[in-house]
C-alpha positions in Angstrom: 2.3 -6.6 -5.3 0.6 -7.9 -3.0 -0.7 -12.0 -3.0 -4.7 -12.0 -3.9 -6.6 -13.5 -3.0 -8.8 -16.5 -3.8 -12.3 -15.6 -5.0 -10.2 -12.6 -6.6 -8.4 -15.1 -9.0 -11.6 -17.5 -9.1 -13.9 -14.5 -10.4 -10.9 -13.4 -13.4 -10.6 -17.5 -14.1 -14.7 -17.5 -14.5 -14.5 -14.4 -16.3 -11.7 -15.8 -18.8 -13.7 -19.2 -18.8 -16.9 -16.3 -20.2 -14.3 -15.5 -22.9 -13.0 -18.6 -24.5 -16.9 -19.6 -24.1 -17.3 -17.2 -26.4 -14.1 -17.5 -28.7 -15.1 -21.4 -28.8 -18.2 -20.8 -29.9 -18.3 -22.9 -33.1 -17.5 -26.1 -31.5 -20.1 -25.7 -28.7 -22.3 -25.1 -31.1 -21.6 -28.4 -33.3 -21.5 -30.4 -30.6 -25.3 -29.6 -29.7 -26.8 -30.0 -32.9 -25.1 -33.1 -32.9 -26.8 -34.3 -29.9 -29.6 -33.1 -31.2 -29.6 -34.7 -34.2 -27.7 -38.2 -33.4 -28.0 -38.4 -29.9 -24.4 -38.3 -29.3 -22.1 -34.8 -28.2 -19.3 -35.1 -31.1 -17.4 -32.7 -33.0 -15.0 -32.9 -36.2 -11.5 -33.0 -35.6 -10.6 -29.6 -37.2 -13.3 -28.3 -34.4 -11.8 -30.2 -31.8 -7.6 -28.8 -33.2 -9.6 -25.4 -32.9 -10.6 -25.8 -30.1 -7.4 -26.5 -28.4 -5.5 -23.7 -30.6 -7.9 -20.9 -29.4 -7.8 -21.7 -25.9 -3.8 -21.9 -25.8 -3.6 -18.9 -27.8 -5.4 -16.9 -25.6 -3.7 -18.3 -22.9 -0.5 -17.1 -24.3 -0.9 -13.8 -25.8 -3.0 -12.2 -22.9 -0.5 -13.5 -20.7 2.3 -12.6 -22.9 1.0 -9.0 -24.7 -1.5 -8.1 -21.1 -0.1 -9.6 -18.0 -3.2 -11.5 -18.0 -6.6 -12.2 -19.7 -9.5 -9.8 -19.1 -11.2 -11.6 -16.2 -7.5 -11.0 -14.4 -7.3 -6.8 -15.7 -10.8 -6.9 -14.5 -10.2 -8.0 -11.3 -6.9 -5.9 -11.3 -4.9 -8.5 -11.2 -1.3 -9.1 -13.4 0.9 -12.2 -14.2 4.6 -11.7 -13.0 7.6 -13.7 -13.2 8.0 -14.6 -9.8 12.0 -13.2 -9.0 11.6 -10.3 -10.8 8.4 -8.4 -11.2 9.6 -5.5 -13.2 10.9 -8.0 -15.6 8.2 -9.1 -18.7 7.4 -12.5 -18.8 9.1 -14.6 -21.7 7.3 -16.3 -24.4 8.8 -19.9 -22.8 7.3 -18.6 -19.5 3.6 -17.7 -21.1 3.7 -21.2 -23.1 4.4 -22.6 -20.2 1.7 -21.4 -18.4 -0.7 -22.0 -20.7 0.6 -26.2 -21.6 0.5 -26.4 -17.8 -3.1 -24.7 -17.1 -4.0 -28.0 -20.2 -3.7 -30.6 -17.2 -7.4 -29.7 -15.8 -7.8 -32.4 -19.1 -6.3 -35.4 -16.9 -6.4 -33.9 -13.6 -9.5 -31.5 -14.0 -8.8 -28.7 -10.9 -6.2 -30.3 -8.8 -3.3 -28.4 -9.5 -5.0 -24.8 -9.0 -6.3 -26.2 -5.9 -3.0 -26.6 -4.2 -2.8 -23.0 -4.4 -4.8 -22.8 -1.4 -2.0 -24.6 1.1 0.5 -22.3 -0.2 0.9 -18.2 1.4 2.0 -16.8 -2.0 -0.9 -19.1 -3.5 1.4 -20.6 -6.5 0.5 -23.8 -7.6 1.6 -26.4 -9.8 1.5 -23.6 -12.9 3.6 -21.1 -11.8 6.3 -23.6 -10.7 6.7 -24.4 -14.1 6.3 -21.4 -15.8 8.4 -19.9 -12.1 5.8 -16.8 -12.4 2.8 -16.0 -9.8 -0.2 -14.0 -9.9 0.0 -10.4 -8.6 -2.2 -8.3 -7.1 -2.1 -4.7 -8.2 -4.0 -2.5 -6.1 -3.1 -2.7 -2.1 -4.3 -6.3 -0.7 -3.1 -8.9 1.4 0.1 -9.7 2.3 -0.5 -13.2 4.0 -3.5 -15.1 2.9 -4.5 -18.2 5.0 -3.4 -21.8 4.3 -6.2 -24.8 4.1 -3.9 -27.9 4.1 -6.7 -30.4 4.9 -9.1 -29.4 2.5 -6.1 -28.9 -0.3 -6.0 -32.7 0.3 -9.6 -33.6 -0.1 -9.8 -31.4 -3.0 -6.7 -32.4 -4.6 -8.0 -35.8 -4.6 -11.3 -35.7 -5.5 -9.7 -33.1 -8.3 -7.1 -36.3 -9.2 -9.7 -39.3 -8.9 -12.6 -37.3 -11.2 -10.2 -35.9 -14.1 -9.1 -39.2 -14.5 -12.7 -40.5 -15.0 -13.8 -38.0 -16.6 -10.5 -37.8 -19.2 -10.7 -42.2 -19.8 -14.0 -41.9 -20.0 -13.6 -39.4 -23.7 -10.6 -41.0 -24.7 -12.5 -44.5 -24.1 -15.1 -43.1 -26.2 -13.1 -41.8 -29.2 -13.4 -43.7 -32.4 -10.3 -42.8 -34.2 -11.0 -44.0 -37.4 -14.3 -41.6 -38.0 -13.8 -37.6 -38.7 -15.9 -37.3 -35.5 -14.4 -37.4 -32.4 -17.3 -38.9 -29.7 -17.1 -36.8 -26.8 -19.9 -38.1 -25.0 -19.9 -39.7 -21.7 -22.4 -42.1 -20.1 -24.3 -39.6 -17.7 -25.2 -37.1 -20.5 -28.9 -38.3 -21.3 -29.7 -39.0 -24.2 -33.2 -37.5 -26.2 -34.7 -40.8 -26.4 -34.5 -40.8 -22.4 -37.2 -37.9 -22.9 -39.3 -39.0 -25.0 -42.1 -40.9 -23.9 
């Protein structure tokens, strides 16, 4: 199986993000309702837990049973074992991929940006789970690497991810049932009323 180009992987990621957005609609609707009524983006802790479980479940189950989510299926990609592409993935590999992807809360897309510096397009999540994304249809056997772009992107995403995570965690009031998730840069409704 060949190495997929970056655009295929990005398109598959975008499609999977749309699917996850549909699954997490209850969370987004409560956040928007809170923003409109209270002027802050907040979500009940139970819905925040649902958000986390839904994302991890989608990642684990879609990779375990179908070798990838809907985006990967549409783009003719699949997640395979790095050592033997014909061996099915273990549940442990699927869990490692899912939990490794949750590192994006702290580091944004820095772990994924590392793939641009490798000919096999593997990144931190693949290394943790000993997997790789392969293209089912004939494609590129060797892709270009971009070491300077990777360095810039990784630094940017690490600083951006840590800043957002710090902002989110510092604004949470752990004594209330709702987690307040509004960073300072979201304009409040009162700013638009003149």
